[in-house]
ROTI-974091 format. One record per residue (C-alpha): residue number from 1; residue in three letters; chain; x, y, z. Coordinates in steps of 0.1 Angstrom, whole numbers, always signed. Example, Ala and Ser with C-alpha at 12.3 -4.5 7.8 and 13.67 -1.06 7.14 Angstrom:
2
+-----+-----+---+-------+-------+-------+
:   k :   r : c :     u :     v :     w :
+-----+-----+---+-------+-------+-------+
:   1 : ala : A :  +123 :   -45 :   +78 :
:   2 : ser : A :  +137 :   -11 :   +71 :
+-----+-----+---+-------+-------+-------+
END
This chain:
64
+-----+-----+---+-------+-------+-------+
:   k :   r : c :     u :     v :     w :
+-----+-----+---+-------+-------+-------+
:   1 : met : A : +1061 : +1067 :  +491 :
:   2 : gln : A : +1025 : +1081 :  +487 :
:   3 : ala : A : +1017 : +1051 :  +467 :
:   4 : leu : A : +1028 : +1028 :  +495 :
:   5 : glu : A : +1006 : +1048 :  +519 :
:   6 : glu : A :  +976 : +1047 :  +497 :
:   7 : gln : A :  +980 : +1009 :  +491 :
:   8 : leu : A :  +983 : +1004 :  +528 :
:   9 : ala : A :  +952 : +1025 :  +536 :
:  10 : his : A :  +934 : +1003 :  +510 :
:  11 : leu : A :  +947 :  +971 :  +525 :
:  12 : thr : A :  +937 :  +983 :  +559 :
:  13 : arg : A :  +902 :  +991 :  +550 :
:  14 : thr : A :  +900 :  +957 :  +533 :
:  15 : val : A :  +910 :  +939 :  +563 :
:  16 : glu : A :  +885 :  +957 :  +585 :
:  17 : glu : A :  +858 :  +950 :  +560 :
:  18 : leu : A :  +867 :  +913 :  +559 :
:  19 : ser : A :  +869 :  +913 :  +597 :
:  20 : asp : A :  +833 :  +926 :  +600 :
:  21 : val : A :  +822 :  +899 :  +575 :
:  22 : val : A :  +838 :  +872 :  +595 :
:  23 : ala : A :  +822 :  +885 :  +627 :
:  24 : arg : A :  +788 :  +885 :  +611 :
:  25 : gln : A :  +793 :  +850 :  +598 :
:  26 : asp : A :  +805 :  +839 :  +632 :
:  27 : val : A :  +772 :  +851 :  +648 :
:  28 : glu : A :  +751 :  +835 :  +620 :
:  29 : leu : A :  +769 :  +803 :  +624 :
:  30 : gln : A :  +764 :  +802 :  +661 :
:  31 : ile : A :  +726 :  +808 :  +655 :
:  32 : leu : A :  +725 :  +781 :  +629 :
:  33 : lys : A :  +744 :  +755 :  +650 :
:  34 : arg : A :  +717 :  +762 :  +679 :
:  35 : arg : A :  +690 :  +757 :  +655 :
:  36 : val : A :  +703 :  +724 :  +640 :
:  37 : gln : A :  +708 :  +711 :  +675 :
:  38 : met : A :  +673 :  +719 :  +684 :
:  39 : leu : A :  +660 :  +703 :  +655 :
:  40 : leu : A :  +681 :  +671 :  +661 :
:  41 : glu : A :  +668 :  +670 :  +696 :
:  42 : arg : A :  +632 :  +675 :  +684 :
:  43 : glu : A :  +635 :  +648 :  +658 :
:  44 : ala : A :  +651 :  +624 :  +684 :
:  45 : asp : A :  +622 :  +630 :  +708 :
:  46 : arg : A :  +597 :  +625 :  +680 :
:  47 : glu : A :  +613 :  +592 :  +670 :
:  48 : thr : A :  +616 :  +579 :  +704 :
:  49 : ala : A :  +579 :  +589 :  +712 :
:  50 : gly : A :  +566 :  +574 :  +678 :
:  51 : ser : A :  +584 :  +542 :  +676 :
:  52 : gly : A :  +588 :  +533 :  +711 :
:  53 : gly : A :  +624 :  +523 :  +704 :
:  54 : val : A :  +656 :  +528 :  +688 :
:  55 : val : A :  +654 :  +538 :  +650 :
:  56 : ile : A :  +678 :  +518 :  +628 :
:  57 : gly : A :  +692 :  +538 :  +599 :
:  58 : asp : A :  +688 :  +510 :  +573 :
:  59 : glu : A :  +652 :  +499 :  +584 :
:  60 : arg : A :  +628 :  +498 :  +557 :
:  61 : pro : A :  +597 :  +520 :  +559 :
:  62 : pro : A :  +564 :  +502 :  +568 :
:  63 : his : A :  +549 :  +505 :  +533 :
:  64 : tyr : A :  +575 :  +481 :  +519 :
+-----+-----+---+-------+-------+-------+
END
């Protein structure tokens, strides 16, 4: 019986530690999502201002 209690205590601690890791990763993921969105918006503004129109993905650069 004591072995089962020890194993349960170990598993409980492991679950709590993993829960903390997941919570930290969720916060970090939200921060990264906001940063990526900001970068996408900034790049879209830059492309619109610089080219004066829509940028086509397969358009060759001007040096070709």
